[in-house]
PyMOL Python script that loads the backbone (N, CA, C, O; Angstrom):
from pymol import cmd

cmd.read_pdbstr("""\
ATOM      1  N   MET A   1     110.448 163.961 135.090  1.00  0.00           N
ATOM      2  CA  MET A   1     110.265 164.493 136.427  1.00  0.00           C
ATOM      3  C   MET A   1     109.286 163.618 137.188  1.00  0.00           C
ATOM      4  O   MET A   1     108.212 163.295 136.681  1.00  0.00           O
ATOM      5  N   LEU A   2     109.644 163.241 138.372  1.00  0.00           N
ATOM      6  CA  LEU A   2     108.738 162.439 139.180  1.00  0.00           C
ATOM      7  C   LEU A   2     107.530 163.274 139.582  1.00  0.00           C
ATOM      8  O   LEU A   2     107.667 164.465 139.860  1.00  0.00           O
ATOM      9  N   PRO A   3     106.365 162.670 139.617  1.00  0.00           N
ATOM     10  CA  PRO A   3     105.148 163.419 139.989  1.00  0.00           C
ATOM     11  C   PRO A   3     105.051 163.558 141.505  1.00  0.00           C
ATOM     12  O   PRO A   3     104.340 162.789 142.151  1.00  0.00           O
ATOM     13  N   PHE A   4     105.751 164.522 142.073  1.00  0.00           N
ATOM     14  CA  PHE A   4     105.858 164.633 143.519  1.00  0.00           C
ATOM     15  C   PHE A   4     104.510 164.714 144.220  1.00  0.00           C
ATOM     16  O   PHE A   4     104.371 164.225 145.341  1.00  0.00           O
ATOM     17  N   PHE A   5     103.526 165.315 143.588  1.00  0.00           N
ATOM     18  CA  PHE A   5     102.220 165.397 144.219  1.00  0.00           C
ATOM     19  C   PHE A   5     101.249 164.413 143.601  1.00  0.00           C
ATOM     20  O   PHE A   5     100.060 164.436 143.917  1.00  0.00           O
ATOM     21  N   HIS A   6     101.733 163.551 142.728  1.00  0.00           N
ATOM     22  CA  HIS A   6     100.920 162.459 142.210  1.00  0.00           C
ATOM     23  C   HIS A   6     101.297 161.207 142.989  1.00  0.00           C
ATOM     24  O   HIS A   6     101.898 160.273 142.459  1.00  0.00           O
ATOM     25  N   ILE A   7     100.923 161.220 144.266  1.00  0.00           N
ATOM     26  CA  ILE A   7     101.233 160.107 145.145  1.00  0.00           C
ATOM     27  C   ILE A   7      99.944 159.544 145.714  1.00  0.00           C
ATOM     28  O   ILE A   7      98.908 160.208 145.700  1.00  0.00           O
ATOM     29  N   ALA A   8     100.011 158.334 146.208  1.00  0.00           N
ATOM     30  CA  ALA A   8      98.833 157.679 146.758  1.00  0.00           C
ATOM     31  C   ALA A   8      99.260 156.705 147.837  1.00  0.00           C
ATOM     32  O   ALA A   8     100.422 156.305 147.914  1.00  0.00           O
ATOM     33  N   SER A   9      98.311 156.335 148.658  1.00  0.00           N
ATOM     34  CA  SER A   9      98.522 155.222 149.576  1.00  0.00           C
ATOM     35  C   SER A   9      97.483 154.169 149.230  1.00  0.00           C
ATOM     36  O   SER A   9      96.452 154.478 148.632  1.00  0.00           O
ATOM     37  N   ILE A  10      97.752 152.938 149.600  1.00  0.00           N
ATOM     38  CA  ILE A  10      96.929 151.829 149.143  1.00  0.00           C
ATOM     39  C   ILE A  10      96.665 150.864 150.292  1.00  0.00           C
ATOM     40  O   ILE A  10      97.504 150.699 151.178  1.00  0.00           O
ATOM     41  N   SER A  11      95.515 150.238 150.275  1.00  0.00           N
ATOM     42  CA  SER A  11      95.161 149.262 151.293  1.00  0.00           C
ATOM     43  C   SER A  11      96.094 148.058 151.216  1.00  0.00           C
ATOM     44  O   SER A  11      96.431 147.613 150.119  1.00  0.00           O
ATOM     45  N   PRO A  12      96.514 147.527 152.350  1.00  0.00           N
ATOM     46  CA  PRO A  12      97.330 146.321 152.319  1.00  0.00           C
ATOM     47  C   PRO A  12      96.567 145.122 151.750  1.00  0.00           C
ATOM     48  O   PRO A  12      97.177 144.110 151.404  1.00  0.00           O
ATOM     49  N   ASN A  13      95.246 145.227 151.652  1.00  0.00           N
ATOM     50  CA  ASN A  13      94.422 144.153 151.087  1.00  0.00           C
ATOM     51  C   ASN A  13      94.137 144.347 149.603  1.00  0.00           C
ATOM     52  O   ASN A  13      93.388 143.571 149.012  1.00  0.00           O
ATOM     53  N   SER A  14      94.721 145.365 149.002  1.00  0.00           N
ATOM     54  CA  SER A  14      94.486 145.656 147.593  1.00  0.00           C
ATOM     55  C   SER A  14      94.952 144.516 146.699  1.00  0.00           C
ATOM     56  O   SER A  14      95.908 143.811 147.020  1.00  0.00           O
ATOM     57  N   GLU A  15      94.266 144.344 145.575  1.00  0.00           N
ATOM     58  CA  GLU A  15      94.675 143.342 144.602  1.00  0.00           C
ATOM     59  C   GLU A  15      96.060 143.654 144.045  1.00  0.00           C
ATOM     60  O   GLU A  15      96.788 142.734 143.672  1.00  0.00           O
ATOM     61  N   LEU A  16      96.440 144.925 143.979  1.00  0.00           N
ATOM     62  CA  LEU A  16      97.783 145.264 143.506  1.00  0.00           C
ATOM     63  C   LEU A  16      98.845 144.745 144.458  1.00  0.00           C
ATOM     64  O   LEU A  16      99.898 144.274 144.027  1.00  0.00           O
ATOM     65  N   VAL A  17      98.572 144.831 145.735  1.00  0.00           N
ATOM     66  CA  VAL A  17      99.520 144.332 146.716  1.00  0.00           C
ATOM     67  C   VAL A  17      99.633 142.814 146.604  1.00  0.00           C
ATOM     68  O   VAL A  17     100.705 142.249 146.821  1.00  0.00           O
ATOM     69  N   ARG A  18      98.534 142.165 146.268  1.00  0.00           N
ATOM     70  CA  ARG A  18      98.529 140.703 146.137  1.00  0.00           C
ATOM     71  C   ARG A  18      98.946 140.257 144.743  1.00  0.00           C
ATOM     72  O   ARG A  18      98.796 139.083 144.403  1.00  0.00           O
ATOM     73  N   ASP A  19      99.471 141.180 143.923  1.00  0.00           N
ATOM     74  CA  ASP A  19      99.966 140.875 142.572  1.00  0.00           C
ATOM     75  C   ASP A  19      98.910 140.291 141.650  1.00  0.00           C
ATOM     76  O   ASP A  19      99.184 139.356 140.899  1.00  0.00           O
ATOM     77  N   ARG A  20      97.728 140.828 141.703  1.00  0.00           N
ATOM     78  CA  ARG A  20      96.690 140.432 140.758  1.00  0.00           C
ATOM     79  C   ARG A  20      96.485 141.588 139.794  1.00  0.00           C
ATOM     80  O   ARG A  20      95.807 142.556 140.140  1.00  0.00           O
ATOM     81  N   PRO A  21      97.050 141.517 138.597  1.00  0.00           N
ATOM     82  CA  PRO A  21      96.945 142.637 137.658  1.00  0.00           C
ATOM     83  C   PRO A  21      95.511 142.895 137.226  1.00  0.00           C
ATOM     84  O   PRO A  21      94.704 141.972 137.121  1.00  0.00           O
ATOM     85  N   GLN A  22      95.209 144.147 136.980  1.00  0.00           N
ATOM     86  CA  GLN A  22      93.890 144.541 136.517  1.00  0.00           C
ATOM     87  C   GLN A  22      94.039 145.239 135.178  1.00  0.00           C
ATOM     88  O   GLN A  22      95.045 145.901 134.925  1.00  0.00           O
ATOM     89  N   VAL A  23      93.050 145.093 134.332  1.00  0.00           N
ATOM     90  CA  VAL A  23      93.051 145.744 133.029  1.00  0.00           C
ATOM     91  C   VAL A  23      92.265 147.039 133.150  1.00  0.00           C
ATOM     92  O   VAL A  23      91.180 147.060 133.732  1.00  0.00           O
ATOM     93  N   CYS A  24      92.803 148.105 132.606  1.00  0.00           N
ATOM     94  CA  CYS A  24      92.133 149.403 132.674  1.00  0.00           C
ATOM     95  C   CYS A  24      92.029 150.021 131.296  1.00  0.00           C
ATOM     96  O   CYS A  24      92.894 149.827 130.443  1.00  0.00           O
ATOM     97  N   SER A  25      90.968 150.761 131.094  1.00  0.00           N
ATOM     98  CA  SER A  25      90.858 151.617 129.920  1.00  0.00           C
ATOM     99  C   SER A  25      90.083 152.843 130.349  1.00  0.00           C
ATOM    100  O   SER A  25      89.134 152.746 131.127  1.00  0.00           O
ATOM    101  N   SER A  26      90.483 153.986 129.847  1.00  0.00           N
ATOM    102  CA  SER A  26      89.871 155.228 130.286  1.00  0.00           C
ATOM    103  C   SER A  26      90.131 156.313 129.259  1.00  0.00           C
ATOM    104  O   SER A  26      91.042 156.209 128.437  1.00  0.00           O
ATOM    105  N   THR A  27      89.319 157.351 129.319  1.00  0.00           N
ATOM    106  CA  THR A  27      89.562 158.490 128.444  1.00  0.00           C
ATOM    107  C   THR A  27      90.613 159.413 129.033  1.00  0.00           C
ATOM    108  O   THR A  27      91.232 160.183 128.299  1.00  0.00           O
ATOM    109  N   SER A  28      90.829 159.354 130.336  1.00  0.00           N
ATOM    110  CA  SER A  28      91.886 160.137 130.969  1.00  0.00           C
ATOM    111  C   SER A  28      92.596 159.248 131.975  1.00  0.00           C
ATOM    112  O   SER A  28      91.999 158.346 132.562  1.00  0.00           O
ATOM    113  N   SER A  29      93.880 159.519 132.162  1.00  0.00           N
ATOM    114  CA  SER A  29      94.625 158.708 133.119  1.00  0.00           C
ATOM    115  C   SER A  29      95.743 159.531 133.734  1.00  0.00           C
ATOM    116  O   SER A  29      96.193 160.524 133.162  1.00  0.00           O
ATOM    117  N   ILE A  30      96.179 159.105 134.898  1.00  0.00           N
ATOM    118  CA  ILE A  30      97.337 159.681 135.565  1.00  0.00           C
ATOM    119  C   ILE A  30      98.174 158.524 136.085  1.00  0.00           C
ATOM    120  O   ILE A  30      97.677 157.411 136.256  1.00  0.00           O
ATOM    121  N   THR A  31      99.423 158.792 136.330  1.00  0.00           N
ATOM    122  CA  THR A  31     100.298 157.815 136.964  1.00  0.00           C
ATOM    123  C   THR A  31     100.673 158.367 138.325  1.00  0.00           C
ATOM    124  O   THR A  31     101.122 159.507 138.434  1.00  0.00           O
ATOM    125  N   VAL A  32     100.492 157.568 139.360  1.00  0.00           N
ATOM    126  CA  VAL A  32     100.850 157.981 140.712  1.00  0.00           C
ATOM    127  C   VAL A  32     101.869 157.002 141.269  1.00  0.00           C
ATOM    128  O   VAL A  32     101.986 155.871 140.797  1.00  0.00           O
ATOM    129  N   VAL A  33     102.595 157.444 142.267  1.00  0.00           N
ATOM    130  CA  VAL A  33     103.549 156.599 142.963  1.00  0.00           C
ATOM    131  C   VAL A  33     102.933 156.242 144.310  1.00  0.00           C
ATOM    132  O   VAL A  33     102.621 157.130 145.103  1.00  0.00           O
ATOM    133  N   VAL A  34     102.758 154.954 144.574  1.00  0.00           N
ATOM    134  CA  VAL A  34     102.232 154.523 145.870  1.00  0.00           C
ATOM    135  C   VAL A  34     103.384 154.598 146.859  1.00  0.00           C
ATOM    136  O   VAL A  34     104.390 153.902 146.718  1.00  0.00           O
ATOM    137  N   THR A  35     103.221 155.460 147.871  1.00  0.00           N
ATOM    138  CA  THR A  35     104.309 155.706 148.812  1.00  0.00           C
ATOM    139  C   THR A  35     104.027 155.197 150.213  1.00  0.00           C
ATOM    140  O   THR A  35     104.904 155.243 151.076  1.00  0.00           O
ATOM    141  N   ASP A  36     102.817 154.714 150.452  1.00  0.00           N
ATOM    142  CA  ASP A  36     102.456 154.346 151.811  1.00  0.00           C
ATOM    143  C   ASP A  36     101.266 153.403 151.780  1.00  0.00           C
ATOM    144  O   ASP A  36     100.633 153.216 150.741  1.00  0.00           O
ATOM    145  N   GLU A  37     100.970 152.812 152.932  1.00  0.00           N
ATOM    146  CA  GLU A  37      99.761 152.024 153.090  1.00  0.00           C
ATOM    147  C   GLU A  37      98.657 152.912 153.633  1.00  0.00           C
ATOM    148  O   GLU A  37      98.919 153.920 154.290  1.00  0.00           O
ATOM    149  N   CYS A  38      97.428 152.528 153.353  1.00  0.00           N
ATOM    150  CA  CYS A  38      96.259 153.226 153.875  1.00  0.00           C
ATOM    151  C   CYS A  38      95.424 152.198 154.638  1.00  0.00           C
ATOM    152  O   CYS A  38      94.515 151.599 154.064  1.00  0.00           O
ATOM    153  N   PRO A  39      95.717 151.986 155.918  1.00  0.00           N
ATOM    154  CA  PRO A  39      95.015 150.960 156.681  1.00  0.00           C
ATOM    155  C   PRO A  39      93.502 151.175 156.752  1.00  0.00           C
ATOM    156  O   PRO A  39      92.747 150.214 156.901  1.00  0.00           O
ATOM    157  N   ASP A  40      93.059 152.419 156.647  1.00  0.00           N
ATOM    158  CA  ASP A  40      91.628 152.707 156.724  1.00  0.00           C
ATOM    159  C   ASP A  40      90.915 152.544 155.392  1.00  0.00           C
ATOM    160  O   ASP A  40      89.687 152.620 155.343  1.00  0.00           O
ATOM    161  N   CYS A  41      91.654 152.322 154.308  1.00  0.00           N
ATOM    162  CA  CYS A  41      91.047 152.162 152.983  1.00  0.00           C
ATOM    163  C   CYS A  41      90.530 150.740 152.806  1.00  0.00           C
ATOM    164  O   CYS A  41      91.113 149.780 153.312  1.00  0.00           O
ATOM    165  N   ALA A  42      89.420 150.627 152.075  1.00  0.00           N
ATOM    166  CA  ALA A  42      88.939 149.309 151.675  1.00  0.00           C
ATOM    167  C   ALA A  42      89.915 148.738 150.650  1.00  0.00           C
ATOM    168  O   ALA A  42      90.737 149.469 150.098  1.00  0.00           O
ATOM    169  N   ALA A  43      89.825 147.446 150.399  1.00  0.00           N
ATOM    170  CA  ALA A  43      90.765 146.781 149.490  1.00  0.00           C
ATOM    171  C   ALA A  43      90.717 147.348 148.082  1.00  0.00           C
ATOM    172  O   ALA A  43      91.693 147.228 147.341  1.00  0.00           O
ATOM    173  N   ASN A  44      89.610 147.960 147.694  1.00  0.00           N
ATOM    174  CA  ASN A  44      89.480 148.502 146.333  1.00  0.00           C
ATOM    175  C   ASN A  44      89.623 150.021 146.293  1.00  0.00           C
ATOM    176  O   ASN A  44      89.161 150.649 145.340  1.00  0.00           O
ATOM    177  N   GLN A  45      90.243 150.623 147.290  1.00  0.00           N
ATOM    178  CA  GLN A  45      90.384 152.080 147.354  1.00  0.00           C
ATOM    179  C   GLN A  45      91.848 152.511 147.310  1.00  0.00           C
ATOM    180  O   GLN A  45      92.741 151.813 147.790  1.00  0.00           O
ATOM    181  N   LEU A  46      92.059 153.681 146.719  1.00  0.00           N
ATOM    182  CA  LEU A  46      93.336 154.385 146.776  1.00  0.00           C
ATOM    183  C   LEU A  46      93.081 155.710 147.471  1.00  0.00           C
ATOM    184  O   LEU A  46      92.022 156.309 147.284  1.00  0.00           O
ATOM    185  N   ASN A  47      94.018 156.173 148.258  1.00  0.00           N
ATOM    186  CA  ASN A  47      93.925 157.483 148.878  1.00  0.00           C
ATOM    187  C   ASN A  47      94.873 158.399 148.112  1.00  0.00           C
ATOM    188  O   ASN A  47      96.082 158.381 148.342  1.00  0.00           O
ATOM    189  N   LEU A  48      94.321 159.200 147.200  1.00  0.00           N
ATOM    190  CA  LEU A  48      95.135 160.050 146.332  1.00  0.00           C
ATOM    191  C   LEU A  48      95.414 161.401 146.976  1.00  0.00           C
ATOM    192  O   LEU A  48      94.574 161.939 147.697  1.00  0.00           O
ATOM    193  N   HIS A  49      96.594 161.943 146.711  1.00  0.00           N
ATOM    194  CA  HIS A  49      96.886 163.326 147.078  1.00  0.00           C
ATOM    195  C   HIS A  49      95.920 164.218 146.305  1.00  0.00           C
ATOM    196  O   HIS A  49      95.520 163.877 145.191  1.00  0.00           O
ATOM    197  N   ALA A  50      95.547 165.341 146.876  1.00  0.00           N
ATOM    198  CA  ALA A  50      94.565 166.234 146.249  1.00  0.00           C
ATOM    199  C   ALA A  50      94.968 166.651 144.839  1.00  0.00           C
ATOM    200  O   ALA A  50      94.112 166.733 143.958  1.00  0.00           O
ATOM    201  N   PHE A  51      96.252 166.915 144.609  1.00  0.00           N
ATOM    202  CA  PHE A  51      96.685 167.336 143.272  1.00  0.00           C
ATOM    203  C   PHE A  51      96.487 166.227 142.247  1.00  0.00           C
ATOM    204  O   PHE A  51      96.165 166.497 141.090  1.00  0.00           O
ATOM    205  N   ALA A  52      96.677 164.987 142.667  1.00  0.00           N
ATOM    206  CA  ALA A  52      96.439 163.855 141.758  1.00  0.00           C
ATOM    207  C   ALA A  52      94.943 163.674 141.527  1.00  0.00           C
ATOM    208  O   ALA A  52      94.512 163.444 140.397  1.00  0.00           O
ATOM    209  N   PHE A  53      94.153 163.776 142.588  1.00  0.00           N
ATOM    210  CA  PHE A  53      92.703 163.595 142.470  1.00  0.00           C
ATOM    211  C   PHE A  53      92.098 164.613 141.508  1.00  0.00           C
ATOM    212  O   PHE A  53      91.202 164.285 140.731  1.00  0.00           O
ATOM    213  N   GLU A  54      92.592 165.851 141.564  1.00  0.00           N
ATOM    214  CA  GLU A  54      92.066 166.902 140.687  1.00  0.00           C
ATOM    215  C   GLU A  54      92.274 166.599 139.208  1.00  0.00           C
ATOM    216  O   GLU A  54      91.596 167.178 138.359  1.00  0.00           O
ATOM    217  N   GLN A  55      93.196 165.704 138.892  1.00  0.00           N
ATOM    218  CA  GLN A  55      93.426 165.345 137.495  1.00  0.00           C
ATOM    219  C   GLN A  55      92.342 164.417 136.953  1.00  0.00           C
ATOM    220  O   GLN A  55      92.194 164.278 135.739  1.00  0.00           O
ATOM    221  N   ILE A  56      91.579 163.779 137.852  1.00  0.00           N
ATOM    222  CA  ILE A  56      90.543 162.842 137.402  1.00  0.00           C
ATOM    223  C   ILE A  56      89.136 163.245 137.807  1.00  0.00           C
ATOM    224  O   ILE A  56      88.169 162.778 137.206  1.00  0.00           O
ATOM    225  N   ALA A  57      88.996 164.106 138.816  1.00  0.00           N
ATOM    226  CA  ALA A  57      87.660 164.522 139.271  1.00  0.00           C
ATOM    227  C   ALA A  57      87.776 165.823 140.054  1.00  0.00           C
ATOM    228  O   ALA A  57      88.865 166.223 140.465  1.00  0.00           O
ATOM    229  N   ARG A  58      86.647 166.468 140.250  1.00  0.00           N
ATOM    230  CA  ARG A  58      86.631 167.694 141.056  1.00  0.00           C
ATOM    231  C   ARG A  58      86.770 167.334 142.527  1.00  0.00           C
ATOM    232  O   ARG A  58      86.166 166.367 142.992  1.00  0.00           O
ATOM    233  N   LEU A  59      87.565 168.108 143.259  1.00  0.00           N
ATOM    234  CA  LEU A  59      87.790 167.839 144.678  1.00  0.00           C
ATOM    235  C   LEU A  59      86.491 167.771 145.472  1.00  0.00           C
ATOM    236  O   LEU A  59      86.381 166.993 146.419  1.00  0.00           O
ATOM    237  N   GLU A  60      85.516 168.576 145.092  1.00  0.00           N
ATOM    238  CA  GLU A  60      84.250 168.627 145.818  1.00  0.00           C
ATOM    239  C   GLU A  60      83.543 167.275 145.844  1.00  0.00           C
ATOM    240  O   GLU A  60      82.748 167.005 146.744  1.00  0.00           O
ATOM    241  N   ARG A  61      83.830 166.429 144.861  1.00  0.00           N
ATOM    242  CA  ARG A  61      83.191 165.108 144.807  1.00  0.00           C
ATOM    243  C   ARG A  61      83.639 164.229 145.964  1.00  0.00           C
ATOM    244  O   ARG A  61      82.857 163.425 146.472  1.00  0.00           O
ATOM    245  N   GLY A  62      84.883 164.375 146.379  1.00  0.00           N
ATOM    246  CA  GLY A  62      85.377 163.596 147.501  1.00  0.00           C
ATOM    247  C   GLY A  62      85.826 162.190 147.150  1.00  0.00           C
ATOM    248  O   GLY A  62      86.763 161.671 147.758  1.00  0.00           O
ATOM    249  N   SER A  63      85.171 161.564 146.180  1.00  0.00           N
ATOM    250  CA  SER A  63      85.577 160.230 145.736  1.00  0.00           C
ATOM    251  C   SER A  63      85.173 160.056 144.280  1.00  0.00           C
ATOM    252  O   SER A  63      84.328 160.786 143.763  1.00  0.00           O
ATOM    253  N   ALA A  64      85.786 159.087 143.635  1.00  0.00           N
ATOM    254  CA  ALA A  64      85.487 158.813 142.228  1.00  0.00           C
ATOM    255  C   ALA A  64      85.682 157.327 141.967  1.00  0.00           C
ATOM    256  O   ALA A  64      86.538 156.680 142.571  1.00  0.00           O
ATOM    257  N   VAL A  65      84.881 156.808 141.067  1.00  0.00           N
ATOM    258  CA  VAL A  65      85.039 155.414 140.656  1.00  0.00           C
ATOM    259  C   VAL A  65      86.130 155.371 139.591  1.00  0.00           C
ATOM    260  O   VAL A  65      86.035 156.050 138.569  1.00  0.00           O
ATOM    261  N   ILE A  66      87.152 154.581 139.831  1.00  0.00           N
ATOM    262  CA  ILE A  66      88.283 154.493 138.905  1.00  0.00           C
ATOM    263  C   ILE A  66      88.655 153.029 138.684  1.00  0.00           C
ATOM    264  O   ILE A  66      88.205 152.135 139.399  1.00  0.00           O
ATOM    265  N   GLN A  67      89.470 152.822 137.693  1.00  0.00           N
ATOM    266  CA  GLN A  67      90.140 151.542 137.502  1.00  0.00           C
ATOM    267  C   GLN A  67      91.624 151.827 137.616  1.00  0.00           C
ATOM    268  O   GLN A  67      92.090 152.892 137.209  1.00  0.00           O
ATOM    269  N   TYR A  68      92.362 150.887 138.164  1.00  0.00           N
ATOM    270  CA  TYR A  68      93.795 151.114 138.297  1.00  0.00           C
ATOM    271  C   TYR A  68      94.553 149.821 138.065  1.00  0.00           C
ATOM    272  O   TYR A  68      94.020 148.718 138.188  1.00  0.00           O
ATOM    273  N   ARG A  69      95.821 150.006 137.723  1.00  0.00           N
ATOM    274  CA  ARG A  69      96.699 148.859 137.488  1.00  0.00           C
ATOM    275  C   ARG A  69      98.129 149.256 137.811  1.00  0.00           C
ATOM    276  O   ARG A  69      98.468 150.440 137.844  1.00  0.00           O
ATOM    277  N   GLN A  70      98.943 148.277 138.041  1.00  0.00           N
ATOM    278  CA  GLN A  70     100.354 148.514 138.321  1.00  0.00           C
ATOM    279  C   GLN A  70     101.096 148.691 137.004  1.00  0.00           C
ATOM    280  O   GLN A  70     100.866 147.949 136.049  1.00  0.00           O
ATOM    281  N   VAL A  71     101.993 149.684 136.957  1.00  0.00           N
ATOM    282  CA  VAL A  71     102.802 149.939 135.767  1.00  0.00           C
ATOM    283  C   VAL A  71     104.272 149.970 136.170  1.00  0.00           C
ATOM    284  O   VAL A  71     104.605 150.045 137.352  1.00  0.00           O
ATOM    285  N   GLU A  72     105.145 149.912 135.166  1.00  0.00           N
ATOM    286  CA  GLU A  72     106.580 149.976 135.428  1.00  0.00           C
ATOM    287  C   GLU A  72     106.930 151.312 136.068  1.00  0.00           C
ATOM    288  O   GLU A  72     106.412 152.355 135.668  1.00  0.00           O
ATOM    289  N   CYS A  73     107.794 151.276 137.045  1.00  0.00           N
ATOM    290  CA  CYS A  73     108.224 152.483 137.739  1.00  0.00           C
ATOM    291  C   CYS A  73     109.521 152.971 137.110  1.00  0.00           C
ATOM    292  O   CYS A  73     110.595 152.433 137.377  1.00  0.00           O
ATOM    293  N   SER A  74     109.409 153.985 136.282  1.00  0.00           N
ATOM    294  CA  SER A  74     110.608 154.523 135.643  1.00  0.00           C
ATOM    295  C   SER A  74     110.584 156.040 135.725  1.00  0.00           C
ATOM    296  O   SER A  74     109.535 156.669 135.584  1.00  0.00           O
ATOM    297  N   SER A  75     111.732 156.606 135.950  1.00  0.00           N
ATOM    298  CA  SER A  75     111.870 158.048 136.048  1.00  0.00           C
ATOM    299  C   SER A  75     112.131 158.626 134.662  1.00  0.00           C
ATOM    300  O   SER A  75     112.912 158.071 133.889  1.00  0.00           O
ATOM    301  N   ALA A  76     111.481 159.732 134.353  1.00  0.00           N
ATOM    302  CA  ALA A  76     111.679 160.380 133.060  1.00  0.00           C
ATOM    303  C   ALA A  76     113.042 161.077 132.986  1.00  0.00           C
ATOM    304  O   ALA A  76     113.599 161.243 131.901  1.00  0.00           O
ATOM    305  N   ASP A  77     113.568 161.478 134.130  1.00  0.00           N
ATOM    306  CA  ASP A  77     114.839 162.193 134.197  1.00  0.00           C
ATOM    307  C   ASP A  77     115.769 161.495 135.180  1.00  0.00           C
ATOM    308  O   ASP A  77     115.348 160.633 135.951  1.00  0.00           O
ATOM    309  N   ASN A  78     117.040 161.882 135.138  1.00  0.00           N
ATOM    310  CA  ASN A  78     117.969 161.417 136.158  1.00  0.00           C
ATOM    311  C   ASN A  78     117.568 162.023 137.488  1.00  0.00           C
ATOM    312  O   ASN A  78     117.068 163.147 137.541  1.00  0.00           O
ATOM    313  N   ILE A  79     117.784 161.288 138.547  1.00  0.00           N
ATOM    314  CA  ILE A  79     117.461 161.782 139.881  1.00  0.00           C
ATOM    315  C   ILE A  79     118.720 162.399 140.473  1.00  0.00           C
ATOM    316  O   ILE A  79     119.778 161.769 140.488  1.00  0.00           O
ATOM    317  N   THR A  80     118.606 163.635 140.962  1.00  0.00           N
ATOM    318  CA  THR A  80     119.722 164.342 141.573  1.00  0.00           C
ATOM    319  C   THR A  80     119.406 164.570 143.041  1.00  0.00           C
ATOM    320  O   THR A  80     118.313 165.025 143.379  1.00  0.00           O
ATOM    321  N   VAL A  81     120.345 164.261 143.907  1.00  0.00           N
ATOM    322  CA  VAL A  81     120.169 164.454 145.340  1.00  0.00           C
ATOM    323  C   VAL A  81     121.106 165.562 145.790  1.00  0.00           C
ATOM    324  O   VAL A  81     122.302 165.522 145.503  1.00  0.00           O
ATOM    325  N   TYR A  82     120.570 166.545 146.490  1.00  0.00           N
ATOM    326  CA  TYR A  82     121.367 167.618 147.066  1.00  0.00           C
ATOM    327  C   TYR A  82     121.404 167.423 148.571  1.00  0.00           C
ATOM    328  O   TYR A  82     120.357 167.319 149.210  1.00  0.00           O
ATOM    329  N   VAL A  83     122.602 167.371 149.144  1.00  0.00           N
ATOM    330  CA  VAL A  83     122.761 167.217 150.584  1.00  0.00           C
ATOM    331  C   VAL A  83     122.901 168.604 151.182  1.00  0.00           C
ATOM    332  O   VAL A  83     123.821 169.350 150.847  1.00  0.00           O
ATOM    333  N   ASP A  84     121.973 168.940 152.075  1.00  0.00           N
ATOM    334  CA  ASP A  84     121.959 170.257 152.695  1.00  0.00           C
ATOM    335  C   ASP A  84     122.909 170.317 153.890  1.00  0.00           C
ATOM    336  O   ASP A  84     123.471 171.371 154.186  1.00  0.00           O
ATOM    337  N   GLY A  85     123.082 169.219 154.558  1.00  0.00           N
ATOM    338  CA  GLY A  85     123.965 169.187 155.716  1.00  0.00           C
ATOM    339  C   GLY A  85     124.416 167.768 155.990  1.00  0.00           C
ATOM    340  O   GLY A  85     123.709 166.810 155.674  1.00  0.00           O
ATOM    341  N   PHE A  86     125.577 167.635 156.570  1.00  0.00           N
ATOM    342  CA  PHE A  86     126.116 166.320 156.883  1.00  0.00           C
ATOM    343  C   PHE A  86     126.568 166.338 158.327  1.00  0.00           C
ATOM    344  O   PHE A  86     127.420 167.142 158.704  1.00  0.00           O
ATOM    345  N   ARG A  87     126.004 165.457 159.137  1.00  0.00           N
ATOM    346  CA  ARG A  87     126.310 165.424 160.570  1.00  0.00           C
ATOM    347  C   ARG A  87     127.157 164.188 160.873  1.00  0.00           C
ATOM    348  O   ARG A  87     126.622 163.107 161.119  1.00  0.00           O
ATOM    349  N   VAL A  88     128.472 164.353 160.854  1.00  0.00           N
ATOM    350  CA  VAL A  88     129.389 163.239 161.087  1.00  0.00           C
ATOM    351  C   VAL A  88     129.151 162.632 162.462  1.00  0.00           C
ATOM    352  O   VAL A  88     129.176 161.410 162.613  1.00  0.00           O
ATOM    353  N   VAL A  89     128.924 163.469 163.459  1.00  0.00           N
ATOM    354  CA  VAL A  89     128.736 163.006 164.833  1.00  0.00           C
ATOM    355  C   VAL A  89     127.514 162.090 164.942  1.00  0.00           C
ATOM    356  O   VAL A  89     127.505 161.160 165.748  1.00  0.00           O
ATOM    357  N   GLN A  90     126.490 162.350 164.135  1.00  0.00           N
ATOM    358  CA  GLN A  90     125.257 161.565 164.197  1.00  0.00           C
ATOM    359  C   GLN A  90     125.221 160.460 163.147  1.00  0.00           C
ATOM    360  O   GLN A  90     124.174 159.851 162.924  1.00  0.00           O
ATOM    361  N   GLY A  91     126.338 160.199 162.509  1.00  0.00           N
ATOM    362  CA  GLY A  91     126.415 159.091 161.568  1.00  0.00           C
ATOM    363  C   GLY A  91     126.048 159.418 160.137  1.00  0.00           C
ATOM    364  O   GLY A  91     125.911 158.507 159.319  1.00  0.00           O
ATOM    365  N   GLY A  92     125.888 160.670 159.814  1.00  0.00           N
ATOM    366  CA  GLY A  92     125.619 161.015 158.423  1.00  0.00           C
ATOM    367  C   GLY A  92     124.571 162.044 158.237  1.00  0.00           C
ATOM    368  O   GLY A  92     124.262 162.412 157.103  1.00  0.00           O
TER     369      GLY A  92
END
""", "prot")
cmd.dss("prot")
cmd.show_as("cartoon", "prot")
cmd.util.cbc("prot")
cmd.orient("prot")
């Protein structure tokens, strides 16, 4: 199952965007899907969804020092798409 609320946005100046891999080790970890850019973030910051942040720190902290790295993007399950409506007049 994709972690729908384990999403993040990342600075366009991030080392991950520039393909510079980082080594991480931690006692706890989460995997998030980067879905957007965060223009207001510093190059070493991620903007995590609250549900993802709660997996590594208490929300009251507001920020946490972390290490991160890029990992393979693979889905644990098949992805199923349900179409709720189809508008032929509007092209689909």
